[in-house]
KOLKOL-917166 format. One line per field, with one value per residue (C-alpha): residue in three letters; chain; y, z, x. Coordinates in Angstrom, 1 decimal. Each point is the difference from the previous one (the first is absolute). Layout:
rest (ALA / ...)
kette (A / ...)
v (Y / ...)
w (Z / ...)
u (X / ...)
This chain:
rest (UNK / UNK / UNK / UNK / UNK / UNK / UNK / UNK / UNK / UNK / UNK / UNK / UNK / UNK / UNK / UNK / UNK / UNK / UNK / UNK / UNK / UNK / UNK / UNK / UNK / UNK / UNK / UNK / UNK / UNK / UNK / UNK / UNK / UNK / UNK / UNK / UNK / UNK / UNK / UNK / UNK / UNK / UNK / UNK / UNK / UNK / UNK / UNK / UNK / UNK / UNK / UNK / UNK / UNK / UNK / UNK / UNK / UNK / UNK / UNK / UNK / UNK / UNK / UNK / UNK / UNK / UNK / UNK / UNK / UNK / UNK / UNK / UNK / UNK / UNK / UNK / UNK / UNK / UNK / UNK / UNK / UNK / UNK / UNK / UNK / UNK / UNK / UNK / UNK / UNK / UNK / UNK / UNK / UNK / UNK / UNK / UNK / UNK / UNK / UNK / UNK / UNK / UNK / UNK / UNK / UNK / UNK / UNK / UNK / UNK / UNK / UNK / UNK / UNK / UNK / UNK / UNK / UNK / UNK / UNK / UNK / UNK / UNK / UNK / UNK / UNK / UNK / UNK / UNK / UNK / UNK / UNK / UNK / UNK / UNK / UNK / UNK / UNK / UNK / UNK / UNK / UNK / UNK / UNK / UNK / UNK / UNK / UNK / UNK / UNK / UNK / UNK / UNK / UNK / UNK / UNK / UNK / UNK / UNK / UNK / UNK / UNK / UNK / UNK / UNK / UNK / UNK / UNK / UNK / UNK / UNK / UNK / UNK / UNK / UNK / UNK / UNK / UNK / UNK / UNK / UNK / UNK / UNK / UNK / UNK / UNK / UNK / UNK / UNK / UNK / UNK / UNK / UNK / UNK / UNK / UNK / UNK / UNK / UNK / UNK / UNK / UNK / UNK / UNK / UNK / UNK / UNK / UNK / UNK / UNK / UNK / UNK / UNK / UNK / UNK / UNK / UNK / UNK / UNK / UNK / UNK / UNK / UNK / UNK / UNK / UNK / UNK / UNK / UNK / UNK / UNK / UNK / UNK / UNK / UNK / UNK / UNK / UNK / UNK / UNK / UNK / UNK / UNK / UNK / UNK / UNK / UNK / UNK / UNK / UNK / UNK / UNK / UNK / UNK / UNK / UNK / UNK / UNK / UNK / UNK / UNK / UNK / UNK / UNK / UNK / UNK / UNK / UNK / UNK / UNK / UNK / UNK / UNK / UNK / UNK / UNK / UNK / UNK / UNK / UNK / UNK / UNK / UNK / UNK / UNK / UNK / UNK / UNK / UNK / UNK / UNK / UNK / UNK / UNK / UNK / UNK / UNK / UNK / UNK / UNK / UNK / UNK / UNK / UNK / UNK / UNK / UNK / UNK / UNK / UNK / UNK / UNK)
kette (A / A / A / A / A / A / A / A / A / A / A / A / A / A / A / A / A / A / A / A / A / A / A / A / A / A / A / A / A / A / A / A / A / A / A / A / A / A / A / A / A / A / A / A / A / A / A / A / A / A / A / A / A / A / A / A / A / A / A / A / A / A / A / A / A / A / A / A / A / A / A / A / A / A / A / A / A / A / A / A / A / A / A / A / A / A / A / A / A / A / A / A / A / A / A / A / A / A / A / A / A / A / A / A / A / A / A / A / A / A / A / A / A / A / A / A / A / A / A / A / A / A / A / A / A / A / A / A / A / A / A / A / A / A / A / A / A / A / A / A / A / A / A / A / A / A / A / A / A / A / A / A / A / A / A / A / A / A / A / A / A / A / A / A / A / A / A / A / A / A / A / A / A / A / A / A / A / A / A / A / A / A / A / A / A / A / A / A / A / A / A / A / A / A / A / A / A / A / A / A / A / A / A / A / A / A / A / A / A / A / A / A / A / A / A / A / A / A / A / A / A / A / A / A / A / A / A / A / A / A / A / A / A / A / A / A / A / A / A / A / A / A / A / A / A / A / A / A / A / A / A / A / A / A / A / A / A / A / A / A / A / A / A / A / A / A / A / A / A / A / A / A / A / A / A / A / A / A / A / A / A / A / A / A / A / A / A / A / A / A / A / A / A / A / A / A / A / A / A / A / A / A / A / A / A / A / A / A / A / A / A / A)
v (-59.9 / -2.6 / -1.3 / 1.1 / -2.8 / -0.9 / 1.4 / 3.7 / 2.8 / 0.2 / 3.5 / 2.1 / 3.4 / -0.5 / -1.7 / 2.7 / 2.5 / -1.5 / 0.4 / 3.6 / 0.7 / -2.0 / 3.2 / 2.5 / 0.8 / -1.4 / 2.1 / 0.4 / -1.6 / 0.4 / -3.7 / 0.4 / -2.8 / -2.5 / -1.9 / -3.8 / -1.8 / 1.0 / 3.3 / 0.0 / -1.7 / 2.4 / 2.1 / -2.1 / -1.3 / 3.4 / 0.6 / -3.1 / 1.6 / 3.2 / 1.1 / 1.8 / 0.6 / -0.8 / 1.7 / -2.2 / 1.6 / -2.1 / -2.0 / -0.9 / -3.5 / -1.0 / 1.3 / -1.9 / -3.4 / 0.5 / -0.1 / -2.9 / -1.6 / 0.3 / -0.4 / 3.7 / 2.2 / 3.2 / 0.9 / 2.5 / 2.1 / 2.9 / -0.2 / 2.4 / -1.6 / 0.9 / -2.8 / 2.5 / -0.4 / 3.5 / 1.2 / -2.5 / 1.6 / 3.4 / -0.4 / -1.6 / 3.7 / 2.2 / -1.9 / 0.4 / 4.2 / 0.1 / -1.7 / -3.5 / -1.6 / 0.3 / -2.3 / -1.7 / -4.3 / -1.1 / -2.6 / -2.3 / 3.4 / 0.7 / 2.0 / 3.1 / 0.5 / 0.5 / 2.4 / 1.3 / 1.4 / 1.0 / 2.2 / 1.9 / 4.2 / 1.3 / -3.2 / -2.3 / -1.0 / 2.4 / 1.1 / 1.7 / -3.4 / -3.1 / -2.7 / -3.3 / -3.4 / -1.7 / -3.1 / -1.2 / -3.3 / -1.9 / -2.2 / -3.3 / 0.2 / 3.9 / 2.4 / 2.8 / 0.5 / 0.9 / 2.8 / -0.3 / 3.1 / -0.2 / -3.2 / 0.7 / 3.3 / 2.1 / -1.6 / 1.5 / 3.0 / 3.0 / 2.1 / 1.8 / -2.8 / -1.8 / 2.7 / -0.7 / -3.4 / 0.3 / 2.7 / -2.7 / -3.1 / 2.6 / 0.4 / -3.7 / -0.8 / 2.0 / -0.8 / -3.5 / 1.2 / 0.2 / 3.4 / 0.2 / -2.1 / -0.7 / 0.5 / -1.3 / 1.6 / -3.1 / -1.3 / -2.7 / 1.2 / 2.1 / 2.7 / 3.1 / -0.8 / 1.3 / -3.7 / -0.4 / 3.6 / -1.2 / 0.3 / 3.9 / 0.4 / -1.9 / 2.6 / 2.9 / -1.5 / -0.1 / 3.4 / 1.1 / -2.1 / 1.9 / 2.8 / -0.6 / -0.8 / -3.1 / -0.8 / -1.8 / -2.4 / -1.2 / -0.2 / -1.6 / -1.4 / -1.1 / -3.9 / -2.9 / -2.6 / -1.7 / 2.7 / 1.6 / -2.9 / -1.9 / 2.1 / -2.3 / 0.7 / 3.7 / -0.2 / -1.9 / 3.0 / 2.4 / 1.2 / 1.1 / 1.6 / -0.1 / -1.3 / -2.1 / -3.6 / 1.1 / 1.0 / -0.1 / 2.6 / -0.7 / 2.3 / -2.3 / 1.3 / -1.1 / -1.4 / -3.3 / -0.8 / 1.1 / -2.4 / -3.4 / 0.9 / 0.2 / -3.2 / -1.9 / 0.4 / -0.5 / -3.5 / -1.2 / 1.6 / -0.6 / 3.5 / 1.7 / 3.0 / 2.7 / 3.3 / 3.7 / 3.0 / 3.0 / 3.6 / 0.5 / 1.6 / -3.4 / -3.6 / -2.6 / -3.4 / -2.0 / -3.3 / -2.8 / -3.4 / -2.1 / 1.8 / -2.4 / 1.0 / 0.5 / 2.6 / 2.1 / 0.7 / 0.9 / 2.6 / 0.9 / 0.1 / 2.1 / 3.1 / -0.4 / 1.0 / 2.6 / 1.9 / -0.1 / 1.2 / 2.9 / 1.2 / 0.1)
w (-40.8 / 1.7 / 2.9 / 3.3 / 1.9 / 2.9 / 2.9 / -2.2 / 2.2 / -1.9 / 1.3 / 0.1 / -0.5 / 3.8 / 1.4 / -0.9 / 1.1 / 3.4 / 0.4 / -0.6 / 2.0 / 3.1 / 0.0 / 0.9 / 2.9 / 0.9 / -0.8 / 2.8 / -1.6 / 1.4 / -1.3 / 0.1 / 0.9 / 0.0 / 1.4 / -2.0 / -0.7 / -3.0 / 0.7 / 3.1 / -0.9 / -3.0 / 2.6 / 2.4 / -3.0 / -1.1 / 3.5 / -0.3 / -2.5 / 1.6 / -2.9 / 1.6 / 4.5 / 0.4 / 1.6 / 0.5 / -0.6 / 0.3 / 2.9 / 1.9 / 0.7 / -3.4 / -0.4 / 2.7 / -1.3 / -3.4 / 1.8 / 1.8 / -3.4 / -1.7 / 3.4 / 0.0 / 3.0 / 0.2 / 3.1 / -1.6 / -2.1 / 1.0 / -0.4 / -0.5 / 0.6 / -1.7 / -1.3 / -2.6 / -3.8 / -0.4 / 2.6 / 0.0 / -3.2 / 1.5 / 2.3 / -2.4 / -2.2 / 3.0 / 1.2 / -3.5 / 0.6 / 3.5 / -1.0 / 1.9 / -3.3 / -3.1 / -2.3 / -0.2 / -0.1 / -0.9 / 2.1 / 0.7 / -1.5 / -2.8 / -2.7 / -0.4 / 3.8 / 0.2 / -3.2 / 1.3 / 3.4 / -2.1 / -2.4 / 2.5 / -0.6 / 2.6 / 2.0 / -2.6 / -1.7 / -2.9 / -2.0 / -3.8 / -1.4 / -0.7 / 1.7 / -2.2 / 0.7 / -1.6 / -0.1 / -0.1 / -1.6 / -0.2 / -2.9 / -0.4 / -3.2 / -0.3 / 1.0 / 1.9 / 1.7 / -1.6 / 1.5 / -1.0 / 1.0 / 1.0 / 0.6 / 3.4 / 0.5 / -2.8 / -2.2 / -3.3 / 0.2 / -2.0 / -1.9 / 3.1 / 2.4 / -2.2 / 0.2 / 3.8 / 0.2 / -2.8 / 2.4 / 3.1 / -2.3 / -0.9 / 3.7 / 0.8 / -2.6 / 1.3 / 3.2 / -1.0 / -1.7 / -3.7 / -1.1 / -3.3 / -0.1 / -3.4 / 0.1 / -2.4 / 0.3 / -0.9 / -1.9 / -2.3 / -3.3 / -0.4 / -2.0 / 0.6 / -0.6 / 0.5 / 1.3 / 2.5 / 2.2 / 2.4 / -3.1 / -0.5 / 3.8 / -1.0 / -2.3 / 2.6 / 2.5 / -2.9 / -0.8 / 3.3 / 1.2 / -3.2 / 1.5 / 3.0 / 2.3 / 1.2 / 2.2 / -1.3 / -1.8 / -4.1 / -0.7 / -3.2 / -1.6 / -0.6 / 0.9 / -0.4 / 2.3 / -2.6 / -2.0 / 4.1 / 0.9 / -3.4 / -1.8 / -3.2 / 0.3 / 0.6 / -3.6 / -1.4 / 0.6 / -1.0 / 3.6 / -0.1 / 3.3 / 3.6 / 1.8 / -2.8 / 0.7 / 3.8 / 1.9 / 3.7 / 1.2 / -1.2 / 0.3 / -0.7 / -1.5 / 2.7 / 3.9 / -2.0 / -2.6 / 2.7 / 2.4 / -2.1 / -2.0 / 3.7 / 1.1 / -3.1 / 0.1 / 4.1 / -0.5 / -3.4 / -0.5 / 3.6 / 0.2 / 4.1 / 0.7 / 2.4 / -0.6 / 1.7 / -0.1 / -0.9 / -0.4 / 4.3 / 2.5 / 0.6 / -1.4 / 0.0 / 0.5 / -1.6 / 0.7 / -1.2 / 1.7 / -3.3 / 0.9 / 1.1 / 2.3 / -2.5 / -1.6 / 3.1 / 0.8 / -3.4 / 0.9 / 2.6 / -1.7 / -2.2 / 2.5 / 1.7 / -3.1 / -1.1 / 3.3 / -0.3 / -3.1 / 1.1 / 2.7 / -2.3)
u (16.3 / 2.4 / -0.6 / 1.4 / 1.8 / -2.1 / 2.4 / 0.4 / -1.8 / -3.8 / 0.2 / 3.0 / -1.2 / -2.2 / 3.4 / 1.8 / -2.4 / -0.4 / 4.1 / -0.4 / -2.8 / 1.8 / 1.8 / -2.4 / -1.5 / -3.3 / -3.3 / -2.4 / -3.3 / -3.5 / -2.0 / -3.6 / -1.6 / 2.5 / -2.8 / 0.6 / 3.0 / 0.8 / -0.5 / 1.6 / 2.8 / 1.3 / 0.3 / 2.5 / 1.9 / 0.7 / 1.4 / 2.2 / 1.7 / 0.5 / -1.8 / -2.9 / -0.8 / -4.0 / -2.4 / -3.1 / -3.4 / -2.9 / -1.7 / 2.3 / -1.6 / 0.0 / 3.3 / 0.6 / -2.0 / 2.1 / 3.7 / -1.3 / -0.5 / 3.4 / 1.6 / 1.6 / 0.0 / -1.1 / 1.7 / 2.2 / -2.3 / -2.1 / -4.1 / -2.7 / -3.2 / -3.3 / -2.1 / -1.6 / 1.8 / -0.9 / 1.4 / 3.6 / 0.2 / -0.5 / 2.3 / 3.2 / -0.8 / 0.6 / 2.9 / 1.1 / -0.8 / 1.5 / 3.5 / -0.2 / -0.3 / 1.6 / -2.0 / -3.4 / -0.5 / -3.7 / -1.4 / -2.6 / -2.7 / -1.6 / 3.0 / -3.2 / -0.2 / 3.7 / 0.6 / -3.1 / 1.7 / 3.0 / -2.1 / -1.6 / 0.5 / 1.7 / 0.7 / 1.2 / 2.8 / -0.8 / 3.2 / -0.6 / -0.1 / -2.9 / 1.1 / 1.0 / 1.3 / 3.3 / 0.1 / 4.2 / 0.5 / 3.2 / -0.4 / 2.0 / 2.7 / -0.8 / 3.3 / -1.6 / -3.1 / -3.6 / -2.8 / -3.2 / -2.6 / -2.9 / -1.5 / -1.1 / -2.0 / -1.0 / -2.0 / -0.9 / 2.4 / -0.1 / 3.2 / 0.5 / -0.4 / 3.0 / 2.1 / 0.2 / 0.0 / 3.0 / 2.0 / -0.8 / 1.5 / 3.0 / 0.7 / 0.2 / 1.9 / 2.6 / 0.1 / 0.2 / 3.3 / -1.3 / 1.3 / -1.2 / -3.8 / -1.1 / -3.3 / -2.7 / -4.0 / -1.4 / -3.1 / -1.4 / 1.4 / 3.5 / -1.9 / -1.9 / -3.9 / -3.0 / -1.5 / 2.6 / -0.2 / 3.0 / 1.9 / -0.5 / 0.8 / 3.5 / 0.8 / -1.0 / 2.5 / 2.5 / -0.3 / 0.1 / 2.9 / 2.2 / -1.3 / 1.5 / -3.0 / 1.9 / 3.0 / 2.8 / -1.9 / 0.0 / -3.6 / -1.9 / -3.1 / -2.7 / 1.7 / -1.7 / 1.2 / 2.2 / 1.8 / 0.1 / 2.6 / 1.6 / 2.3 / -0.9 / -4.0 / 1.0 / 1.8 / -2.5 / -2.1 / 2.1 / 1.1 / 2.9 / 2.1 / 1.3 / -3.8 / -1.9 / 1.0 / 1.9 / -2.9 / 0.7 / -3.1 / -3.9 / -2.3 / -3.2 / -2.8 / -2.9 / 0.3 / -1.4 / 2.9 / 2.9 / -1.8 / 0.4 / 2.9 / 1.7 / -1.9 / 0.5 / 3.9 / -0.2 / -2.0 / 0.7 / 4.0 / 1.5 / 0.3 / 0.7 / -2.5 / 0.3 / -1.9 / -0.8 / -2.3 / 2.4 / -2.3 / -0.6 / 2.0 / 1.8 / 0.0 / -3.1 / 1.0 / -3.5 / 0.5 / -2.3 / -1.7 / 1.6 / 3.2 / 2.7 / 2.4 / 3.0 / -2.5 / -0.6 / 3.5 / 0.7 / -2.3 / 1.5 / 3.3 / -1.4 / -0.9 / 2.7 / 2.0 / -2.8 / 0.4 / 3.9 / -0.7 / -2.1 / 2.4 / 3.2)
């Protein structure tokens, strides 16, 4: 791959998406426990770009201290005070159920606390699908986004869970303007083998796709990573058609594979990443202490695009 000139934008896909999202109304977003500089800063950065309108939920004193540390005023934002993270998560969910918010954003609390509040029967944000997390990667030199799921929530998904993971990933791809996603069901090998249970899941998912159980997408697999992304590797392995070598939506066999691939591409190959949880009654932004400002902004862009797609 030839090197890019130093003045060429590296992450052109997120830059384009940010311009598109700039024309959308900001999403009212319940930010749960924005009690650290990174957690509060991510929400305010999204607000700066008119992507979100934050409703801050947490310990007022800690939120104020975080704002002072990053030199930002929070005078214009409503704050719901609680010094209990479980209660903060419950208040965030209630804000969505009451129509005060259309998105949740994780702050300085454990992911399990936020998702537990979302999954409570009757008072949570359950839908007919399982929740899954989709990483979206803008990789220098690639001509489109890559989507990978699940690398953050479902540890060892069974076939039924992978059905929802696939549906959620296709939905987000459509929201990002990918009209016919090329979905690859991933494993370590490209042939069905009893030694690799994920290959049997792949065969089943492809059969479901052939029967029309997924929205507009081309679903194929199993794939190893080389023949998923490289047409010549696919040809050598005898894999032909529109998907081999051209996968842009990856359904990973487990959380370890998904997480390691995404972090490898981020820290070794310069990918810009954002992420979103799909499957609840609203999109959920999960931030990490390791996320930089651009990663937090990218996740806000994804939420804005997904919400707009759901309303259209």
